[in-house]
BALOBA-1460 file (C-alpha; in Angstrom, 3 decimals):
// residues 245
<rec num="1" residu="m" x="-85.926" y="5.488" z="-23.538"/>
<rec num="2" residu="l" x="-84.239" y="3.744" z="-20.600"/>
<rec num="3" residu="r" x="-86.465" y="0.735" z="-21.128"/>
<rec num="4" residu="g" x="-85.428" y="0.560" z="-24.782"/>
<rec num="5" residu="t" x="-81.756" y="0.751" z="-23.830"/>
<rec num="6" residu="r" x="-82.173" y="-2.119" z="-21.378"/>
<rec num="7" residu="r" x="-83.902" y="-4.204" z="-24.006"/>
<rec num="8" residu="t" x="-81.097" y="-3.532" z="-26.470"/>
<rec num="9" residu="l" x="-78.486" y="-4.470" z="-23.878"/>
<rec num="10" residu="a" x="-80.335" y="-7.644" z="-22.954"/>
<rec num="11" residu="a" x="-80.616" y="-8.612" z="-26.602"/>
<rec num="12" residu="a" x="-76.904" y="-8.028" z="-27.081"/>
<rec num="13" residu="v" x="-76.070" y="-10.231" z="-24.088"/>
<rec num="14" residu="v" x="-78.298" y="-13.001" z="-25.421"/>
<rec num="15" residu="l" x="-76.606" y="-12.809" z="-28.808"/>
<rec num="16" residu="v" x="-73.155" y="-13.036" z="-27.211"/>
<rec num="17" residu="l" x="-74.192" y="-16.062" z="-25.153"/>
<rec num="18" residu="l" x="-75.712" y="-17.750" z="-28.189"/>
<rec num="19" residu="a" x="-72.570" y="-17.093" z="-30.199"/>
<rec num="20" residu="a" x="-70.395" y="-18.559" z="-27.449"/>
<rec num="21" residu="a" x="-72.611" y="-21.627" z="-27.191"/>
<rec num="22" residu="a" x="-72.512" y="-22.071" z="-30.957"/>
<rec num="23" residu="l" x="-68.713" y="-21.818" z="-30.924"/>
<rec num="24" residu="v" x="-68.439" y="-24.467" z="-28.231"/>
<rec num="25" residu="a" x="-70.809" y="-26.824" z="-30.037"/>
<rec num="26" residu="w" x="-69.119" y="-26.265" z="-33.400"/>
<rec num="27" residu="s" x="-65.645" y="-26.866" z="-31.989"/>
<rec num="28" residu="y" x="-66.483" y="-30.065" z="-30.164"/>
<rec num="29" residu="l" x="-68.590" y="-31.458" z="-32.990"/>
<rec num="30" residu="r" x="-65.561" y="-31.056" z="-35.228"/>
<rec num="31" residu="g" x="-63.325" y="-32.612" z="-32.595"/>
<rec num="32" residu="r" x="-61.263" y="-29.400" z="-32.434"/>
<rec num="33" residu="p" x="-61.224" y="-28.041" z="-28.892"/>
<rec num="34" residu="q" x="-58.196" y="-25.949" z="-29.929"/>
<rec num="35" residu="d" x="-60.657" y="-23.627" z="-31.680"/>
<rec num="36" residu="l" x="-61.862" y="-22.483" z="-28.252"/>
<rec num="37" residu="p" x="-60.160" y="-19.438" z="-26.709"/>
<rec num="38" residu="w" x="-60.007" y="-21.029" z="-23.239"/>
<rec num="39" residu="a" x="-58.691" y="-24.453" z="-24.313"/>
<rec num="40" residu="p" x="-55.062" y="-25.017" z="-23.205"/>
<rec num="41" residu="l" x="-52.453" y="-24.558" z="-25.913"/>
<rec num="42" residu="d" x="-51.042" y="-27.823" z="-27.263"/>
<rec num="43" residu="l" x="-48.279" y="-27.462" z="-29.846"/>
<rec num="44" residu="g" x="-48.989" y="-30.958" z="-31.131"/>
<rec num="45" residu="q" x="-52.561" y="-30.124" z="-32.127"/>
<rec num="46" residu="p" x="-53.572" y="-28.636" z="-35.505"/>
<rec num="47" residu="v" x="-53.716" y="-24.848" z="-35.667"/>
<rec num="48" residu="g" x="-56.976" y="-23.558" z="-34.213"/>
<rec num="49" residu="l" x="-58.788" y="-20.251" z="-34.349"/>
<rec num="50" residu="f" x="-56.940" y="-18.918" z="-31.294"/>
<rec num="51" residu="t" x="-53.583" y="-20.696" z="-31.635"/>
<rec num="52" residu="g" x="-51.809" y="-17.544" z="-32.772"/>
<rec num="53" residu="r" x="-52.974" y="-15.499" z="-29.788"/>
<rec num="54" residu="k" x="-52.092" y="-18.288" z="-27.376"/>
<rec num="55" residu="l" x="-48.593" y="-18.508" z="-28.829"/>
<rec num="56" residu="a" x="-48.102" y="-14.746" z="-28.578"/>
<rec num="57" residu="a" x="-49.295" y="-14.904" z="-24.953"/>
<rec num="58" residu="l" x="-46.243" y="-17.049" z="-24.110"/>
<rec num="59" residu="d" x="-44.180" y="-13.861" z="-24.063"/>
<rec num="60" residu="g" x="-43.173" y="-13.356" z="-20.461"/>
<rec num="61" residu="a" x="-43.966" y="-16.960" z="-19.530"/>
<rec num="62" residu="p" x="-40.687" y="-18.812" z="-20.206"/>
<rec num="63" residu="a" x="-41.401" y="-21.752" z="-17.896"/>
<rec num="64" residu="r" x="-44.763" y="-22.433" z="-19.531"/>
<rec num="65" residu="c" x="-43.262" y="-22.062" z="-22.989"/>
<rec num="66" residu="a" x="-40.493" y="-24.538" z="-22.188"/>
<rec num="67" residu="a" x="-43.040" y="-26.977" z="-20.759"/>
<rec num="68" residu="l" x="-45.056" y="-26.823" z="-23.989"/>
<rec num="69" residu="l" x="-41.934" y="-27.555" z="-26.053"/>
<rec num="70" residu="d" x="-41.177" y="-30.518" z="-23.786"/>
<rec num="71" residu="q" x="-44.758" y="-31.784" z="-24.020"/>
<rec num="72" residu="a" x="-44.631" y="-31.652" z="-27.827"/>
<rec num="73" residu="g" x="-41.329" y="-33.524" z="-28.001"/>
<rec num="74" residu="v" x="-39.357" y="-30.559" z="-29.349"/>
<rec num="75" residu="r" x="-35.638" y="-30.791" z="-28.689"/>
<rec num="76" residu="y" x="-34.006" y="-27.545" z="-27.684"/>
<rec num="77" residu="a" x="-31.256" y="-26.078" z="-25.580"/>
<rec num="78" residu="a" x="-31.581" y="-23.053" z="-23.336"/>
<rec num="79" residu="v" x="-29.293" y="-20.191" z="-24.311"/>
<rec num="80" residu="p" x="-27.552" y="-17.998" z="-21.695"/>
<rec num="81" residu="a" x="-29.154" y="-14.599" z="-21.214"/>
<rec num="82" residu="r" x="-27.727" y="-11.733" z="-23.212"/>
<rec num="83" residu="r" x="-28.131" y="-8.201" z="-21.854"/>
<rec num="84" residu="p" x="-25.807" y="-5.549" z="-23.275"/>
<rec num="85" residu="a" x="-25.142" y="-2.724" z="-20.834"/>
<rec num="86" residu="e" x="-27.258" y="0.414" z="-21.315"/>
<rec num="87" residu="s" x="-29.194" y="-1.010" z="-24.238"/>
<rec num="88" residu="q" x="-32.747" y="-1.871" z="-25.247"/>
<rec num="89" residu="c" x="-31.392" y="-5.082" z="-26.742"/>
<rec num="90" residu="g" x="-30.863" y="-8.588" z="-25.414"/>
<rec num="91" residu="y" x="-32.861" y="-11.564" z="-24.214"/>
<rec num="92" residu="d" x="-33.373" y="-13.664" z="-21.103"/>
<rec num="93" residu="s" x="-35.134" y="-16.855" z="-22.204"/>
<rec num="94" residu="a" x="-33.989" y="-17.689" z="-25.712"/>
<rec num="95" residu="v" x="-33.592" y="-21.265" z="-26.938"/>
<rec num="96" residu="r" x="-31.783" y="-23.029" z="-29.735"/>
<rec num="97" residu="l" x="-33.931" y="-25.566" z="-31.565"/>
<rec num="98" residu="e" x="-32.282" y="-28.902" z="-32.254"/>
<rec num="99" residu="n" x="-33.153" y="-31.382" z="-34.971"/>
<rec num="100" residu="g" x="-34.618" y="-34.712" z="-33.988"/>
<rec num="101" residu="g" x="-37.425" y="-35.740" z="-31.727"/>
<rec num="102" residu="a" x="-40.717" y="-34.407" z="-33.045"/>
<rec num="103" residu="r" x="-38.884" y="-32.046" z="-35.426"/>
<rec num="104" residu="r" x="-37.680" y="-33.288" z="-38.817"/>
<rec num="105" residu="i" x="-36.765" y="-29.917" z="-40.318"/>
<rec num="106" residu="a" x="-33.361" y="-28.457" z="-39.511"/>
<rec num="107" residu="l" x="-32.584" y="-24.749" z="-39.273"/>
<rec num="108" residu="a" x="-29.527" y="-23.502" z="-41.104"/>
<rec num="109" residu="p" x="-27.432" y="-22.093" z="-39.523"/>
<rec num="110" residu="a" x="-28.345" y="-24.348" z="-36.615"/>
<rec num="111" residu="s" x="-26.792" y="-22.133" z="-33.951"/>
<rec num="112" residu="v" x="-29.534" y="-19.491" z="-34.081"/>
<rec num="113" residu="a" x="-31.113" y="-18.490" z="-30.760"/>
<rec num="114" residu="v" x="-34.729" y="-17.296" z="-30.732"/>
<rec num="115" residu="a" x="-37.142" y="-16.242" z="-28.016"/>
<rec num="116" residu="c" x="-39.142" y="-19.212" z="-26.762"/>
<rec num="117" residu="p" x="-42.509" y="-18.010" z="-28.183"/>
<rec num="118" residu="v" x="-40.872" y="-17.799" z="-31.623"/>
<rec num="119" residu="a" x="-39.481" y="-21.313" z="-31.207"/>
<rec num="120" residu="a" x="-42.931" y="-22.641" z="-30.265"/>
<rec num="121" residu="a" x="-44.531" y="-20.952" z="-33.271"/>
<rec num="122" residu="l" x="-41.788" y="-22.272" z="-35.564"/>
<rec num="123" residu="a" x="-42.494" y="-25.826" z="-34.440"/>
<rec num="124" residu="v" x="-46.221" y="-25.460" z="-35.118"/>
<rec num="125" residu="w" x="-45.541" y="-23.754" z="-38.459"/>
<rec num="126" residu="e" x="-43.199" y="-26.541" z="-39.558"/>
<rec num="127" residu="w" x="-45.662" y="-29.278" z="-38.657"/>
<rec num="128" residu="d" x="-48.973" y="-27.793" z="-39.733"/>
<rec num="129" residu="v" x="-47.997" y="-25.457" z="-42.576"/>
<rec num="130" residu="v" x="-44.572" y="-26.069" z="-44.117"/>
<rec num="131" residu="a" x="-44.628" y="-29.874" z="-44.201"/>
<rec num="132" residu="p" x="-48.154" y="-30.206" z="-45.688"/>
<rec num="133" residu="a" x="-47.429" y="-27.466" z="-48.245"/>
<rec num="134" residu="a" x="-44.283" y="-29.280" z="-49.421"/>
<rec num="135" residu="q" x="-46.203" y="-32.522" z="-49.864"/>
<rec num="136" residu="r" x="-48.995" y="-30.733" z="-51.675"/>
<rec num="137" residu="h" x="-46.786" y="-28.866" z="-54.140"/>
<rec num="138" residu="f" x="-43.754" y="-31.150" z="-54.515"/>
<rec num="139" residu="g" x="-44.682" y="-34.573" z="-53.150"/>
<rec num="140" residu="t" x="-41.739" y="-34.541" z="-50.769"/>
<rec num="141" residu="r" x="-40.706" y="-33.030" z="-47.454"/>
<rec num="142" residu="v" x="-38.679" y="-30.029" z="-46.391"/>
<rec num="143" residu="s" x="-35.372" y="-31.069" z="-44.860"/>
<rec num="144" residu="r" x="-33.966" y="-27.629" z="-44.037"/>
<rec num="145" residu="i" x="-35.095" y="-24.060" z="-43.516"/>
<rec num="146" residu="e" x="-32.440" y="-21.473" z="-44.299"/>
<rec num="147" residu="h" x="-32.599" y="-18.193" z="-42.408"/>
<rec num="148" residu="l" x="-30.824" y="-14.843" z="-42.182"/>
<rec num="149" residu="g" x="-30.705" y="-14.769" z="-38.414"/>
<rec num="150" residu="s" x="-32.673" y="-13.701" z="-35.379"/>
<rec num="151" residu="y" x="-30.877" y="-11.512" z="-32.833"/>
<rec num="152" residu="s" x="-29.645" y="-8.139" z="-34.038"/>
<rec num="153" residu="c" x="-29.349" y="-5.124" z="-31.761"/>
<rec num="154" residu="r" x="-30.933" y="-2.531" z="-34.015"/>
<rec num="155" residu="r" x="-33.963" y="-0.386" z="-34.602"/>
<rec num="156" residu="m" x="-36.517" y="-1.182" z="-37.298"/>
<rec num="157" residu="y" x="-35.026" y="-1.115" z="-40.790"/>
<rec num="158" residu="g" x="-31.629" y="-0.311" z="-39.273"/>
<rec num="159" residu="r" x="-32.577" y="3.331" z="-38.683"/>
<rec num="160" residu="s" x="-30.826" y="5.477" z="-36.098"/>
<rec num="161" residu="t" x="-34.128" y="6.547" z="-34.530"/>
<rec num="162" residu="g" x="-37.584" y="5.072" z="-34.096"/>
<rec num="163" residu="g" x="-38.882" y="1.867" z="-32.580"/>
<rec num="164" residu="w" x="-36.687" y="-1.097" z="-31.823"/>
<rec num="165" residu="s" x="-36.882" y="-4.130" z="-34.071"/>
<rec num="166" residu="e" x="-38.189" y="-7.424" z="-32.694"/>
<rec num="167" residu="h" x="-34.782" y="-8.751" z="-33.745"/>
<rec num="168" residu="a" x="-33.293" y="-6.694" z="-30.907"/>
<rec num="169" residu="t" x="-34.737" y="-9.215" z="-28.437"/>
<rec num="170" residu="a" x="-34.434" y="-12.367" z="-30.611"/>
<rec num="171" residu="n" x="-38.206" y="-12.236" z="-31.005"/>
<rec num="172" residu="a" x="-38.040" y="-12.667" z="-34.779"/>
<rec num="173" residu="l" x="-36.561" y="-14.893" z="-37.460"/>
<rec num="174" residu="d" x="-35.963" y="-14.066" z="-41.131"/>
<rec num="175" residu="v" x="-36.540" y="-17.115" z="-43.347"/>
<rec num="176" residu="a" x="-34.780" y="-17.015" z="-46.717"/>
<rec num="177" residu="a" x="-35.182" y="-20.436" z="-48.327"/>
<rec num="178" residu="f" x="-36.316" y="-24.049" z="-48.012"/>
<rec num="179" residu="q" x="-34.322" y="-27.139" z="-48.962"/>
<rec num="180" residu="l" x="-36.402" y="-30.143" z="-50.015"/>
<rec num="181" residu="a" x="-35.466" y="-33.763" z="-49.360"/>
<rec num="182" residu="d" x="-34.820" y="-34.305" z="-53.089"/>
<rec num="183" residu="g" x="-32.280" y="-31.460" z="-53.162"/>
<rec num="184" residu="t" x="-34.596" y="-28.807" z="-54.625"/>
<rec num="185" residu="r" x="-34.093" y="-25.349" z="-53.161"/>
<rec num="186" residu="v" x="-36.926" y="-22.815" z="-52.938"/>
<rec num="187" residu="s" x="-35.825" y="-19.272" z="-52.152"/>
<rec num="188" residu="v" x="-37.835" y="-16.164" z="-51.400"/>
<rec num="189" residu="l" x="-35.515" y="-13.997" z="-53.491"/>
<rec num="190" residu="g" x="-35.433" y="-16.281" z="-56.519"/>
<rec num="191" residu="d" x="-38.885" y="-17.844" z="-56.578"/>
<rec num="192" residu="w" x="-41.410" y="-15.453" z="-55.042"/>
<rec num="193" residu="a" x="-42.242" y="-13.722" z="-58.327"/>
<rec num="194" residu="g" x="-42.660" y="-16.907" z="-60.339"/>
<rec num="195" residu="g" x="-45.907" y="-18.504" z="-61.400"/>
<rec num="196" residu="d" x="-44.942" y="-22.086" z="-60.650"/>
<rec num="197" residu="a" x="-45.197" y="-24.515" z="-57.737"/>
<rec num="198" residu="k" x="-42.309" y="-22.832" z="-55.917"/>
<rec num="199" residu="a" x="-44.085" y="-19.481" z="-55.848"/>
<rec num="200" residu="a" x="-47.347" y="-21.119" z="-54.775"/>
<rec num="201" residu="f" x="-45.537" y="-22.971" z="-51.983"/>
<rec num="202" residu="l" x="-43.942" y="-19.752" z="-50.707"/>
<rec num="203" residu="r" x="-47.289" y="-18.002" z="-50.570"/>
<rec num="204" residu="d" x="-48.881" y="-20.937" z="-48.796"/>
<rec num="205" residu="v" x="-46.216" y="-20.979" z="-46.085"/>
<rec num="206" residu="r" x="-46.466" y="-17.181" z="-45.767"/>
<rec num="207" residu="d" x="-50.244" y="-17.310" z="-45.375"/>
<rec num="208" residu="g" x="-50.013" y="-20.199" z="-42.921"/>
<rec num="209" residu="a" x="-47.422" y="-18.350" z="-40.861"/>
<rec num="210" residu="c" x="-49.951" y="-15.562" z="-40.377"/>
<rec num="211" residu="r" x="-51.999" y="-17.961" z="-38.254"/>
<rec num="212" residu="v" x="-49.237" y="-18.589" z="-35.713"/>
<rec num="213" residu="f" x="-47.026" y="-15.482" z="-35.736"/>
<rec num="214" residu="a" x="-47.999" y="-11.969" z="-34.663"/>
<rec num="215" residu="t" x="-46.180" y="-10.436" z="-37.652"/>
<rec num="216" residu="v" x="-45.406" y="-11.898" z="-41.061"/>
<rec num="217" residu="l" x="-43.788" y="-9.686" z="-43.695"/>
<rec num="218" residu="s" x="-42.922" y="-10.865" z="-47.210"/>
<rec num="219" residu="p" x="-41.811" y="-9.359" z="-50.544"/>
<rec num="220" residu="d" x="-45.419" y="-8.202" z="-50.939"/>
<rec num="221" residu="y" x="-44.796" y="-5.747" z="-48.091"/>
<rec num="222" residu="n" x="-41.771" y="-3.812" z="-49.329"/>
<rec num="223" residu="a" x="-38.377" y="-4.091" z="-50.999"/>
<rec num="224" residu="a" x="-36.634" y="-4.556" z="-47.650"/>
<rec num="225" residu="h" x="-38.262" y="-8.002" z="-47.457"/>
<rec num="226" residu="r" x="-37.591" y="-9.052" z="-51.043"/>
<rec num="227" residu="d" x="-35.326" y="-11.904" z="-49.943"/>
<rec num="228" residu="h" x="-36.990" y="-13.245" z="-46.805"/>
<rec num="229" residu="l" x="-40.100" y="-13.830" z="-44.728"/>
<rec num="230" residu="h" x="-39.947" y="-11.900" z="-41.472"/>
<rec num="231" residu="l" x="-41.652" y="-13.826" z="-38.655"/>
<rec num="232" residu="d" x="-42.064" y="-12.398" z="-35.161"/>
<rec num="233" residu="q" x="-44.165" y="-12.547" z="-32.013"/>
<rec num="234" residu="a" x="-44.527" y="-8.839" z="-31.261"/>
<rec num="235" residu="a" x="-46.656" y="-8.148" z="-28.199"/>
<rec num="236" residu="r" x="-49.636" y="-5.968" z="-29.080"/>
<rec num="237" residu="g" x="-51.584" y="-5.848" z="-25.854"/>
<rec num="238" residu="a" x="-55.253" y="-6.659" z="-25.466"/>
<rec num="239" residu="t" x="-56.136" y="-6.030" z="-29.107"/>
<rec num="240" residu="g" x="-53.914" y="-8.850" z="-30.334"/>
<rec num="241" residu="w" x="-54.068" y="-7.554" z="-33.900"/>
<rec num="242" residu="r" x="-51.847" y="-9.348" z="-36.385"/>
<rec num="243" residu="a" x="-49.806" y="-8.020" z="-39.292"/>
<rec num="244" residu="c" x="-49.764" y="-10.215" z="-42.403"/>
<rec num="245" residu="r" x="-48.357" y="-8.861" z="-45.654"/>
């Protein structure tokens, strides 16, 4: 019986090694090293198989996160730390994204401060998901993303008890609408339930967000999200599971 167990273990190891070798070959043949789990994160590269996990791993690494924003040409300003006394709320390394440089999509209001991993994911989402989806569905670009804010010292769903919201640490952003360069406005509240290009665009940007954010919640999740897409980088330990609804 021991011999059979060893054979099974050896076979499993061989399969793992073969799978890893196949992944390496497949990634490099396609010219996409970002599909490899050990390849360094580059915000300027297309989204790879492990981009989402690498972005989430920036939590607790503010210097590395800032360096990646700099490398990608993202303009931003560091925001002073905010730590309310005797509270689970606040942040230490939030940034305010600025228009220009490698970014062509403005946030409105522009003064919003978000945790650096959220800012990094937003940049990737804008480049690799939002911009292509706008061209595909409307033949134009997105000029502005309207949001409902980031930091809010509260528990989930505004309850008096229970877990703290990712908004409590500026680790989330609620996106409400998109303004196109031709003046067209696409809103989650007004256009999600439609059967036209606006609804298709909203679902595309929601699905694409699931590849770079740890949590994406839309009107498909519950009534509390009927007017926005909730995007956050919640830390979920070694499992790294992602919520996409």
